[in-house]
Structures are given as C-alpha cells and as structure tokens.
C-alpha positions in Angstrom: 317.9 176.0 102.0 316.6 179.1 103.7 315.3 179.1 107.3 311.8 179.6 106.0 312.1 176.6 103.6 313.4 174.5 106.4 310.5 175.5 108.7 308.0 174.8 105.9 309.6 171.4 105.2 309.6 170.4 108.9 305.9 171.4 109.2 305.0 169.2 106.2 306.9 166.3 107.6 305.3 166.7 111.0 301.8 166.8 109.5 302.5 163.7 107.3 304.1 161.9 110.3 301.0 162.6 112.4 298.5 161.6 109.7 300.3 158.3 108.9 301.1 156.9 112.4 300.9 153.3 111.0 304.1 153.8 109.0 306.2 154.3 112.2 304.4 152.9 115.3 307.5 152.9 117.5 308.6 156.4 116.8 307.5 159.8 118.2 307.6 163.1 116.4 309.9 164.4 119.2 312.6 161.8 118.2 312.2 162.7 114.5 312.3 166.4 115.2 315.5 166.0 117.3 317.1 164.1 114.4 316.1 166.8 111.9 317.5 169.5 114.2 320.9 167.6 114.2 320.8 166.8 110.4 323.4 168.4 108.2 322.5 170.6 105.2 323.0 167.8 102.7 320.3 165.6 104.4 317.9 168.5 104.7 318.4 169.4 101.0 317.8 165.8 100.0 314.5 165.8 102.0 313.6 169.1 100.4 314.3 167.6 96.9 312.1 164.6 97.8 309.3 166.8 98.8 309.7 169.3 95.9 309.4 166.4 93.3 306.2 165.2 94.9 307.7 162.2 96.7 305.9 163.0 100.0 308.8 161.7 102.2 307.9 160.1 105.6 309.7 158.0 108.2 309.1 154.3 107.7 311.4 153.0 110.5 314.9 152.9 111.7 318.0 151.2 110.3 318.7 148.1 112.5 322.5 148.5 112.1 322.9 152.3 112.5 319.8 153.4 114.3 319.3 156.1 111.7 315.8 157.1 110.7 314.7 155.9 107.2 312.8 158.5 105.2 311.2 157.1 102.1 309.0 158.5 99.3 305.4 157.7 100.4 303.4 159.3 97.6 300.6 156.9 96.6 302.0 156.7 93.1 305.6 157.0 91.8 306.5 160.7 92.3 305.2 162.8 89.4 308.3 164.9 89.4 310.5 161.9 88.7 308.8 160.0 85.8 309.7 159.3 82.2 313.3 158.4 83.0 315.3 155.5 81.8 317.3 153.6 84.5 320.9 154.9 84.4 323.4 157.0 82.4 324.6 154.0 80.4 321.0 153.4 79.3 320.5 157.0 78.5 323.7 157.1 76.4 322.6 154.0 74.5 319.4 155.6 73.2 319.9 157.0 69.7 316.4 158.5 69.3 313.6 159.8 71.6 315.9 160.1 74.7 314.3 160.8 78.0 315.5 163.9 79.8 317.5 162.0 82.3 317.9 158.7 84.2 316.6 157.6 87.6 320.0 156.8 89.0 321.4 160.2 88.0 318.4 162.1 89.3 318.5 160.2 92.6 322.3 160.9 92.9 321.8 164.6 92.2 319.0 164.7 94.9 321.3 163.0 97.5 319.1 160.0 97.8 319.3 156.3 96.8 316.9 154.2 94.8 315.0 151.6 96.8 316.2 148.0 96.2 313.9 145.0 96.1 314.0 144.5 99.9 313.4 148.2 100.7 310.5 148.3 98.2 308.8 145.3 99.8 309.4 146.9 103.2 307.7 150.1 102.0 304.7 148.1 100.8 304.3 146.7 104.3 303.3 150.2 105.6 300.9 151.1 102.7 299.9 150.2 99.2 302.0 152.2 96.7 302.3 152.2 92.9 298.8 150.7 92.3 298.7 152.6 88.9 302.4 153.4 88.4 305.7 151.6 88.8 309.1 152.5 90.2 312.6 151.7 89.1 314.5 149.8 91.7 318.2 149.6 92.4 319.3 146.8 90.2 322.1 144.2 91.0 325.1 144.6 88.8 324.8 141.1 87.3 321.4 142.0 85.9 322.5 145.4 84.8 325.4 144.0 82.8 322.9 142.0 80.8 321.1 145.2 79.8 318.1 145.0 82.2 316.9 146.8 85.2 314.3 146.1 87.8 311.1 147.9 88.7 308.2 147.2 91.0 304.5 147.9 91.5 301.5 146.7 93.6 298.7 144.9 91.8 296.1 142.4 92.7 296.9 142.6 96.4 300.6 141.9 96.1 304.0 143.3 95.2 305.4 142.5 91.8 309.1 142.9 90.8 309.7 142.8 87.1 312.5 143.5 84.6 312.7 145.7 81.5 315.4 147.1 79.3 317.3 149.7 81.2 316.9 152.2 78.3 313.1 152.0 78.4 311.0 154.8 79.9 307.3 155.3 80.5 305.1 158.2 81.6 303.9 156.0 84.5 307.3 154.8 85.7 309.5 156.9 88.0 311.5 156.0 91.1 311.2 156.1 94.8 314.1 157.2 97.0 315.2 156.8 100.5 317.4 158.6 102.9 319.0 157.6 106.2 319.4 160.4 108.7 
C-alpha cells in the first residue's frame, strides 16, 4: 500500500468513525488512529481490501481478551464486491456446472480477514441493522460443514435470523462480512 493509499484509507475510516459514533461509544478516534499508526502492513492491507470490496469497515468494539480493536464490515448490505460466492473451496470443487468464481472462505483468507461467526454477526447487529435485503455467509462449525451445510444470516422482521444452506450454493444477494482484530 502506498503512502497516499494509506492516508486515503485513514481519512475514510475517520469519517466513518465520526459519522457512526453509536458503533463504538467507548472509543475515541485518537485511540483508533494510534492503533492504525502501529499496525503492520498486513493489517492495513486487509483493511484496504475490506474498503476496496465495498465492506465499509468500522470499529465495533474491542476484544475483551486481547484489547485489540475489532474492525468489521459495516456496509448496510452484504458487500457488493464479495457476493455470488459459495461457502468454501470444498464446496466450489464439488460443483460440476455453473461454478461461482470463488468461495467466501478463500476470498476472506486472501484478504487477510475472517468470516464472522454467529456470535460476531449477532454482535454486529447490535450496533446497526445489516443485511435487510441481502444475507452473509457465516463461519460454520466443522460438525455442520462435514454434513455438507453452511450457515448464513440476515436481519428481517426486526430480528437476526441464522439459517443453513448447502455450502455449494451461491446467490447474487449473498456475500460475506469479515472482521479484523488490530
């Protein structure tokens, strides 16, 4: 990432942080900026990838165990740059026809972020209402995945819903949300 790209990213993050104070009531931009200044290139590249794929990353809190900031995709709908993906590489390999271009797990890995699990997805929904028209793949427990399924979530009718689907399925309105601890 060039110096100009980093400055542009930090400006976008600051603006989003200021405009969405309810997502992080106990944090100041000064603290976030100091963390970003100390962040390694991998973390900054991951944030840039989140931003570049229309994820609109923002801080939603701190990790209780590590004290690290939690950045999460806060775009109102599942990021447009990460839709029409099946769940993981195994699911992608199992499709014989009409394969999607990639899988959510592999794209997240290549970006340097992790998919939200059920708990993180529900926590995100506490700071806003996300996926009211789309849905997002969620990190799926291995016991479910071994049976061929994968989890996804959305927000409808005033509540969060967690569902299952075949991991090989993909839809234009389903993507994934990621998070990054810095």
